[in-house]
N, C-alpha and C positions, 0 to 999 in steps of 0.2 A: 589247919587246912580245911576242916569241916565248916568252919565259919566262913572262910573264903569261898568255898563251894556254894554255900547258901546265898552269899552276896552275889556271886556270878549267876546263880539261878534267877535271882531277883532281876538282875540286869537283862538276862535272856527273856524273861517273861515281860518285862517292861518294854523292851525293844519290839517284841512280838505284838503286844497290845497297841503300841504307838503305830505300827504298820496297819493293823486292823482299823484303828481309828481314822488314820488319814485316808485310807481307801474308802471307808464309810462316808467321810466328809465329801470326798470327790464324787463317788458314784451313788451313794445312798441319798445324800443331800443335794447332789448335782451342783456342787460348788467347784468352779474351775481351779485346777492346780497348774501353775505355770511350770515351765521347764526346770527352773531352779528348785521348785518344790519337789519335783520328781527326781532330780539329781540327789537331793538330800535323803531320799529313801535308799539309795544304793548302799551307803555305809551300814544302814540298819540290817540289810540282808547279809552283808559281809559279816557283821557282828554275830548274827544268828548262826552263820556257817562256822565261824571261828569258835564260838561257844559250844556248838554241837560237837565239833571235833574235840574240844577240851573234855566234855562230859564223857565222850567215848574212850579217850586215851589221855589220861591225866599225867603222863610221864613227861611231856614237853610243855609243862605249865608256863615257864617264864617266856619261852619263845612265842607261845600262843597269846600270852598276855601283852607282849610287845606288839604283836600283830593287831590285837584288839585296840591298843592305844593308838596305833597309826590310823586305824579305821575311824575311831572316835574323833581323832584330830582332823581327819578329812571332813567329817561331818561338821565339826566346829567351824572349820574354814569356809565351807560352802554356806552354812547358815549365817556366819558373820558377814560374808559378802552379800547375801540376800537381804539381810537387815539393812546394810548400807544402801542397797538399791532401793529398798522400800522407803528409806528416809532421805533419798536423793543425795546421799553422800558419794555414792559411786554411780557411774553411768551404766546403763544397761548394755550388756554385750549383745552380740548377734544371737547368742543362745537364748536370750530373753525375747527377742523380737518375734512377734506373732506373724505367721504366714498369712498375709492378707489376700493372696491370690486364690481365687475360687475357680476351679476348673470343671466342677460338675455340680449337679443338684445335691448330691450327698455332701459335698464339701460345704455348700451353702447351708444346708440343714444342720451340719455339725457346728458351724460357726454360730448360727442362731441359737442353738441349744446351749452354747457356752456363754451366752449373755454378755456380749460386749467385752470380749477378752482384750486386755490392753498390755499384756506383758507382765514382767516380774515386779514392777514397782507398785502395782495396785494390790492392796490387801483386801481380800474379799471375805475373809472369815477371821474372827478374833475370839479368844477366850480370855476372860478377865482383862479385857482391853489390850491383850498382847497377840501379835500375829503368831501363826504356827511356826514361822522361822525363828522368832524370838524364843518361843517355848522350846523349840528344838535346840537352839544354842544353849539355853540354860540347862536343859536336861543333860546334854552331852558334856557340859562343863562338870556337872555332878558326876557323871559316869567316869570321866577322865580322872577326877580327883580320887574317886573310889579305887580305880584300877592302879593309880600311882601308889596309893596307900597300901594296897594289897601287895604290889611288887616290892615296895620298900620293906614291908614286914616279912616277906618271903626270904629276902636276902639276909636278914638278921639271924 
């Protein structure tokens, strides 16, 4: 149980650091984050809430772990779709379309600051040649495998 708790603390810290990093990329480096990028952050916040509840009350371990698996799977699904959009496998949905209507000077200024926003298919930032969506997909696959392994060991 102590080993599992350490692994879940690692997942908690990793999720927290990922959120800090993506907000730094968006606001610190002024790199536009599309709507799908922002949607991918929601499961990270859910993971942090679930893991916080776990650390406060460890009696409902398996139920919380199942909730964590669902949240991680949601993130895998969103990032998989985003990778497909980036690689032109899937069409962009209305969620990806950029609002091109400019109704005020502030809207125009915001559009200009975001440097030619073109929706979810354009990758504006890469690490090791991989988009953040791809890195998100891979990291969540690892989180999912870890959680399934913990759950399987808990049932034995």
